[in-house]
C-alpha positions as CSV (number, residue, x, y, z in Angstrom):
1,M,10.8,31.3,-19.1
2,N,12.9,33.3,-16.5
3,S,15.9,31.9,-14.7
4,S,14.1,31.7,-11.3
5,L,11.3,29.6,-12.7
6,I,13.8,27.3,-14.5
7,T,15.7,26.9,-11.2
8,F,12.5,26.1,-9.3
9,L,11.5,23.5,-11.8
10,L,14.9,22.0,-11.5
11,L,14.5,21.9,-7.8
12,L,11.3,20.0,-8.1
13,T,12.9,17.4,-10.3
14,I,15.8,17.0,-7.9
15,G,13.5,16.9,-4.9
16,S,11.4,14.1,-6.3
17,D,14.4,11.8,-5.9
18,L,14.4,12.5,-2.1
19,R,10.8,12.0,-1.1
20,A,11.6,8.5,0.3
21,Q,14.1,10.0,2.6
22,N,12.0,10.9,5.7
23,F,14.5,12.7,7.9
24,W,11.9,14.6,9.8
25,Q,8.6,13.6,11.4
26,E,5.7,16.1,11.9
27,L,4.5,16.4,15.4
28,S,0.7,16.6,15.7
29,S,0.5,18.0,19.2
30,S,1.3,21.7,18.9
31,G,-2.3,22.7,19.5
32,T,-2.2,25.8,17.2
33,T,-2.8,26.6,13.6
34,R,-0.9,29.9,13.7
35,D,2.3,30.3,11.7
36,L,5.4,29.6,13.7
37,R,8.7,31.5,13.0
38,R,11.2,31.0,15.8
39,L,12.2,28.3,18.2
40,V,14.6,27.9,21.2
41,F,15.6,24.7,22.9
42,L,17.8,24.5,26.0
43,D,18.3,20.8,25.7
44,S,16.6,17.8,24.0
45,T,13.3,18.2,26.0
46,R,12.8,21.8,27.0
47,G,11.9,24.3,24.2
48,W,9.8,27.3,23.2
49,V,8.4,28.4,19.8
50,S,6.8,31.6,18.7
51,G,5.1,33.1,15.7
52,A,2.1,34.9,14.3
53,E,-0.7,36.5,16.3
54,G,1.3,36.4,19.5
55,A,1.8,32.6,19.4
56,L,4.0,31.2,22.2
57,L,4.3,27.5,23.0
58,K,6.4,25.5,25.5
59,T,7.3,21.9,25.8
60,T,9.1,20.1,28.6
61,N,9.0,16.6,27.2
62,G,10.6,16.8,23.8
63,G,7.5,17.9,21.9
64,T,5.2,15.2,23.0
65,T,2.9,17.8,24.4
66,W,2.9,21.6,24.2
67,Q,1.6,24.3,26.5
68,E,0.2,27.4,24.9
69,L,1.5,30.5,26.7
70,E,-0.2,33.9,27.1
71,S,2.1,36.4,25.4
72,G,-0.1,39.4,25.9
73,T,0.3,40.6,22.3
74,P,-1.9,40.0,19.3
75,N,1.0,40.8,16.9
76,E,3.6,38.5,15.4
77,I,6.6,37.7,17.6
78,H,9.6,38.2,15.4
79,E,12.3,37.0,17.8
80,L,12.6,34.7,20.8
81,F,15.6,34.3,23.1
82,M,15.7,32.1,26.3
83,L,18.8,32.5,28.5
84,N,17.8,29.6,30.8
85,D,14.6,27.9,31.9
86,R,13.4,31.1,33.7
87,L,14.7,34.2,31.9
88,G,13.6,35.0,28.3
89,W,12.9,37.9,26.0
90,A,10.9,38.3,22.8
91,L,10.3,41.0,20.2
92,S,6.9,42.1,18.7
93,W,6.0,45.1,16.6
94,S,3.1,47.6,16.8
95,H,2.5,49.3,13.5
96,F,1.4,52.8,12.7
97,V,-2.3,53.5,13.2
98,D,-2.5,57.2,13.6
99,T,-0.4,60.1,14.8
100,L,-1.8,59.8,18.3
101,T,-0.9,56.1,18.7
102,W,2.5,54.8,19.7
103,Y,4.1,52.3,17.3
104,G,7.4,50.5,17.4
105,T,9.0,47.5,19.2
106,N,7.4,45.8,22.1
107,I,9.9,44.0,24.3
108,L,8.5,41.0,26.1
109,S,10.3,39.5,29.1
110,T,9.7,36.5,31.4
111,T,11.2,35.5,34.7
112,N,9.3,32.2,35.1
113,G,9.9,30.3,31.9
114,G,7.1,31.9,29.9
115,T,4.2,31.4,32.3
116,S,3.8,35.1,32.3
117,W,5.3,37.9,30.2
118,R,5.9,41.6,30.9
119,I,5.6,44.0,27.9
120,A,7.6,47.2,27.7
121,Q,7.6,49.6,24.8
122,Y,11.0,50.5,23.4
123,P,11.3,54.2,24.2
124,A,11.9,55.5,20.6
125,I,8.9,55.6,18.3
126,A,9.0,53.9,14.9
127,E,12.2,51.8,15.7
128,F,11.8,48.1,14.9
129,F,14.1,45.4,16.3
130,S,14.3,41.9,15.0
131,A,17.2,40.3,17.0
132,V,18.0,40.1,20.7
133,V,20.7,38.2,22.6
134,F,21.4,38.3,26.4
135,H,24.8,37.3,27.8
136,D,23.4,37.1,31.3
137,S,20.4,38.4,33.3
138,L,21.6,42.1,32.9
139,N,23.7,42.4,29.7
140,G,22.0,42.2,26.3
141,V,22.1,43.5,22.8
142,M,19.4,44.2,20.1
143,G,19.6,44.8,16.4
144,G,17.0,46.0,13.9
145,E,16.0,48.2,11.0
146,F,18.4,50.7,9.5
147,G,21.3,49.0,11.3
148,L,20.0,49.9,14.8
149,L,22.2,48.4,17.4
150,V,21.7,49.0,21.2
151,H,22.8,47.4,24.4
152,T,21.6,47.2,28.0
153,T,23.3,46.6,31.3
154,N,20.2,46.4,33.5
155,G,18.1,43.6,32.0
156,G,16.4,45.8,29.4
157,A,15.2,48.6,31.7
158,T,17.2,51.0,29.6
159,W,19.0,50.7,26.2
160,V,22.0,52.6,25.0
161,P,23.0,53.0,21.3
162,A,26.1,51.0,20.3
163,V,29.1,52.5,18.5
164,V,28.9,51.4,14.9
165,D,31.4,52.2,12.1
166,S,30.3,54.7,9.5
167,S,30.8,52.5,6.5
168,L,28.4,52.4,3.6
169,Y,26.9,49.1,4.8
170,A,26.2,49.9,8.4
171,H,22.6,51.2,7.9
172,W,20.9,48.2,6.4
173,S,18.4,46.0,8.3
174,I,19.6,43.4,10.9
175,R,17.7,40.1,11.1
176,R,19.7,37.8,13.4
177,M,22.5,37.7,15.9
178,R,24.9,34.9,16.7
179,F,27.6,34.9,19.4
180,H,30.6,32.4,19.5
181,T,31.7,33.7,22.9
182,R,30.3,36.4,25.2
183,N,32.4,39.0,23.5
184,Y,32.7,37.8,19.9
185,G,29.7,37.7,17.7
186,Y,27.9,38.8,14.5
187,A,24.7,40.5,13.5
188,M,23.5,39.8,10.0
189,G,21.0,41.1,7.4
190,G,21.0,43.5,4.5
191,R,18.6,44.5,1.8
192,L,16.8,42.5,-0.9
193,D,18.5,42.8,-4.3
194,I,21.1,45.2,-3.0
195,V,23.5,43.8,-0.4
196,G,24.1,41.2,2.4
197,V,25.8,42.6,5.5
198,V,27.5,41.2,8.6
199,W,28.2,43.3,11.7
200,R,31.1,42.1,13.9
201,T,31.7,42.8,17.6
202,T,34.6,41.7,19.9
203,D,33.4,43.4,23.1
204,G,29.9,41.9,23.6
205,G,28.0,44.4,21.4
206,L,29.3,47.7,22.6
207,R,31.1,48.4,19.3
208,W,30.4,47.0,15.8
209,T,32.0,47.1,12.3
210,A,29.9,46.4,9.2
211,D,31.0,44.7,6.0
212,G,29.1,44.0,2.7
213,V,29.7,40.4,1.8
214,S,27.1,39.3,-0.7
215,P,24.4,40.4,-3.2
216,E,21.6,39.0,-1.0
217,P,20.7,39.5,2.7
218,V,22.6,37.2,5.1
219,R,20.1,35.1,7.0
220,D,22.0,33.0,9.6
221,M,25.4,31.6,10.4
222,H,27.1,28.8,12.3
223,F,30.5,29.0,14.0
224,V,32.6,25.9,13.2
225,D,35.2,27.5,15.4
226,S,36.4,31.1,16.1
227,N,37.9,31.4,12.6
228,K,35.7,29.3,10.3
229,I,32.1,30.4,9.9
230,V,29.4,29.1,7.5
231,A,26.6,31.5,6.6
232,V,23.5,31.3,4.4
233,A,22.0,34.1,2.4
234,G,19.3,34.5,-0.3
235,D,16.2,36.2,-1.4
236,L,12.9,35.3,-3.2
237,D,14.2,36.1,-6.7
238,Y,17.7,34.6,-7.0
239,G,17.5,31.9,-4.4
240,A,20.0,30.5,-2.0
241,S,23.7,31.2,-1.5
242,T,26.4,30.5,1.1
243,L,29.3,32.4,2.6
244,I,32.3,30.8,4.3
245,T,35.2,32.5,6.1
246,K,38.2,30.7,7.4
247,N,39.9,33.7,9.0
248,G,37.3,35.1,11.4
249,G,35.6,37.3,8.8
250,A,38.6,39.0,7.2
251,I,37.6,37.3,3.9
252,W,34.2,35.7,3.0
253,E,33.9,33.3,0.1
254,Y,30.5,33.7,-1.6
255,T,28.9,30.9,-3.6
256,F,25.6,31.1,-5.5
257,L,23.9,27.7,-5.3
258,Q,21.3,28.0,-8.0
259,I,18.7,26.6,-5.6
260,F,15.2,28.2,-5.4
261,G,14.1,29.3,-2.0
262,E,15.1,31.7,0.8
263,P,17.3,30.0,3.5
264,S,15.9,31.5,6.7
265,A,18.0,29.7,9.3
266,L,21.0,27.4,9.7
267,A,21.8,24.7,12.3
268,F,24.3,21.9,12.4
269,R,23.5,18.4,13.7
270,T,27.2,17.3,13.7
271,P,30.4,19.3,12.9
272,A,29.9,18.5,9.2
273,E,26.2,18.1,8.8
274,G,24.1,21.3,8.6
275,W,20.4,22.1,7.7
276,A,18.8,25.3,6.3
277,P,15.1,25.5,5.7
278,L,14.0,27.1,2.4
279,G,10.7,28.6,3.5
280,F,7.8,28.3,1.1
281,A,9.8,26.2,-1.3
282,G,9.1,23.2,0.9
283,F,12.7,21.9,1.1
284,F,15.7,21.9,3.4
285,M,19.2,22.4,2.1
286,M,21.5,19.9,3.8
287,T,25.3,19.7,3.8
288,R,27.5,16.9,5.0
289,D,30.8,18.6,4.3
290,T,30.5,21.8,6.4
291,G,28.9,23.9,3.7
292,R,31.1,23.0,0.7
293,T,28.2,21.3,-1.1
294,W,24.5,21.0,-0.5
295,K,21.7,18.6,-1.3
296,L,17.9,19.1,-1.1
297,V,15.6,17.2,1.3
298,E,11.8,17.6,0.9
299,T,9.9,18.6,4.1
300,P,7.0,16.5,5.2
301,R,4.0,17.3,3.0
302,R,6.1,20.1,1.5
303,K,5.4,22.3,4.5
304,S,7.0,25.7,4.6
305,I,9.7,25.7,7.3
306,Y,11.4,28.8,8.7
307,D,13.6,27.9,11.7
308,V,15.6,24.9,12.8
309,T,17.8,23.9,15.7
310,F,19.7,20.9,17.0
311,T,20.3,20.3,20.7
312,D,22.7,17.4,20.0
313,S,23.5,14.9,17.2
314,L,20.3,12.9,18.0
315,T,17.7,15.7,18.5
316,G,16.5,18.5,16.3
317,Y,13.4,20.6,15.8
318,A,12.0,22.8,13.1
319,V,8.9,25.1,12.8
320,G,6.8,26.6,10.0
321,D,3.4,27.5,8.7
322,S,0.0,26.5,10.3
323,G,1.5,25.4,13.6
324,T,3.9,22.9,12.0
325,I,6.5,21.5,14.3
326,L,9.0,18.9,13.0
327,K,11.3,16.6,15.0
328,F,14.4,14.9,13.6
329,R,14.0,11.2,13.1
330,T,16.9,9.3,14.7
331,S,16.0,6.2,12.7
332,T,17.7,7.9,9.7
333,L,21.1,8.2,11.4
334,S,22.3,5.0,9.8
335,V,21.9,6.5,6.3
336,E,25.3,7.4,5.1
337,E,24.3,9.5,2.1
338,I,21.2,10.6,0.3
339,P,20.8,8.4,-2.8
340,T,21.4,10.4,-5.9
341,S,22.4,9.4,-9.4
342,A,26.2,9.6,-9.6
343,P,27.7,11.6,-12.5
344,A,28.8,9.4,-15.4
345,S,32.3,10.9,-15.6
346,F,34.7,13.5,-14.4
347,A,33.7,16.7,-16.1
348,L,34.1,20.5,-16.0
349,H,31.1,22.4,-17.3
350,H,30.9,25.8,-18.9
351,N,30.6,28.6,-16.4
352,Y,27.5,30.6,-16.1
353,P,27.1,33.4,-16.9
354,N,29.7,33.7,-19.6
355,P,30.7,36.4,-20.4
356,F,30.4,37.8,-16.9
357,N,31.1,40.7,-14.6
358,P,32.0,40.6,-11.7
359,S,31.3,36.9,-10.8
360,T,30.5,33.6,-12.4
361,T,29.7,30.0,-11.3
362,I,31.7,27.0,-12.4
363,T,30.4,23.5,-12.0
364,F,32.2,20.1,-12.1
365,D,31.2,16.4,-11.8
366,L,32.8,13.7,-9.8
367,P,31.7,10.0,-10.3
368,E,33.7,9.1,-7.2
369,A,35.3,10.9,-4.3
370,S,38.5,12.5,-5.6
371,D,41.2,15.0,-5.0
372,V,40.3,18.1,-7.0
373,S,42.3,21.1,-8.3
374,L,40.4,23.9,-10.0
375,G,42.1,27.2,-10.8
376,I,41.8,30.3,-13.0
377,Y,44.7,31.2,-15.3
378,D,45.4,34.2,-17.5
379,V,46.5,34.1,-21.1
380,L,50.2,34.0,-19.9
381,G,49.5,30.8,-17.9
382,Q,49.7,32.5,-14.5
383,R,47.3,31.3,-11.8
384,V,45.1,34.2,-10.7
385,A,42.6,32.4,-8.5
386,E,42.2,29.0,-6.7
387,L,38.6,27.9,-6.6
388,A,38.9,24.3,-5.3
389,E,41.8,22.4,-3.8
390,G,41.5,19.2,-1.8
391,R,39.2,16.2,-1.3
392,Y,35.6,16.4,-2.7
393,E,32.8,13.8,-2.4
394,I,30.9,12.2,-5.2
395,G,28.4,14.4,-7.0
396,R,28.0,17.7,-8.8
397,H,29.8,20.7,-7.2
398,S,29.5,24.4,-7.9
399,V,32.0,27.2,-6.9
400,S,31.8,30.9,-7.5
401,W,34.6,33.1,-8.9
402,N,34.5,36.8,-8.1
403,G,36.8,38.3,-10.7
404,G,36.7,41.8,-9.3
405,S,40.5,41.8,-8.7
406,V,41.4,41.1,-12.3
407,G,40.9,43.1,-15.5
408,S,38.5,42.3,-18.4
409,G,39.6,39.7,-20.9
410,V,39.9,36.0,-21.5
411,Y,40.8,33.5,-18.7
412,F,41.0,29.8,-18.5
413,A,39.5,27.5,-15.8
414,R,41.7,24.3,-15.4
415,F,40.1,21.3,-13.7
416,I,42.2,18.3,-12.5
417,A,40.6,15.2,-10.9
418,H,41.8,11.6,-10.9
419,Q,43.4,11.3,-14.4
420,T,41.2,13.9,-16.0
421,V,42.4,17.4,-17.0
422,E,39.9,19.8,-18.6
423,V,40.1,23.5,-19.5
424,R,37.3,25.9,-20.2
425,K,37.5,29.5,-21.5
426,V,35.9,32.1,-19.4
427,M,35.5,35.8,-20.4
428,K,35.2,38.8,-18.1
429,L,33.5,41.8,-19.7
430,L,34.3,45.5,-18.9
431,L,31.1,47.1,-17.6
432,A,30.0,50.1,-19.6
433,K,30.1,53.4,-17.7
């Protein structure tokens, strides 16, 4: 039995403990059976969703009713961005038919809140964009396949290539964009089974630098503040992972979560509580400590969910297959924690894989909230890495150690919590050339 299947079966077992926790209610009024992939809400009542076969829907009453909009395209709408209740843009693709037929990105725009849409073909043939953000009615940026990054100063009438560094990572596919301020933002993406990449700009998208940060594509991110960012990554084979930076992207801490599913979006309800849908797996990942640890919450009827947003701490929405639209249930806000079986004792588990190169995952159990210290030491007793330091909540926690900065050989993981001290031997192998 391969590792992905084992992880999936483990997820099903964990998930069965969470079925009674109904955090989300399924709205029955979307009026479409088409798959939905993107959503945008300006506040708790006004929102738009988009998806397959040109699907575009709008609500002005918090999802009680939905108006189906005429997008003018029969193709899937890959991206949707609303600047305000009037101005919006969306991206759809026309694929190759024959050498006489244009194919590439269709840019949809509206000036009346989606009542009508204008469609313009991106000038270059066979260039496909998946992400668009506008700072105001004139200035916007787009990102797409092969690291394409362009910007406009006239509302999308013309587009100019951005200046992108020539690093090895700059030419992989872009899937999303997030901006913390008008000037400071990220594009993210990568390539399955190869690399996850983030592109960083500090001038509103005119110039970008690219950096490889994970083994799987980066799917979405959330700015805690200008320095701390939580991101999710993953693919169909290896599952979900997270990345956290505390210094504005100079260093990213990668953690493989051993959770089956592909996190396609990330949104935070409170400064500490975030949600990431896992697509066809039929679960959300949910954190209540700003991405340090994650729990699994089953979606209603195990529906496949692909995008999620929160307008405030009381209101959230998510969309998925077959016209599914979910709304966060405020009746669950009194629930302090998802009920799970607490570990029986403080324990440090063997790392996996072991031996390893270049990274391995180390897991520890806490039967109660505790201060934790987890470090890696060499055979001389010198500390070579700090993996966990500070207060952790009850439960099982996993951290990843990338040993790329140390040589091959034997190391020791030392775990201290409460009155427990445990040491495990970990071995890094030298890769054969």
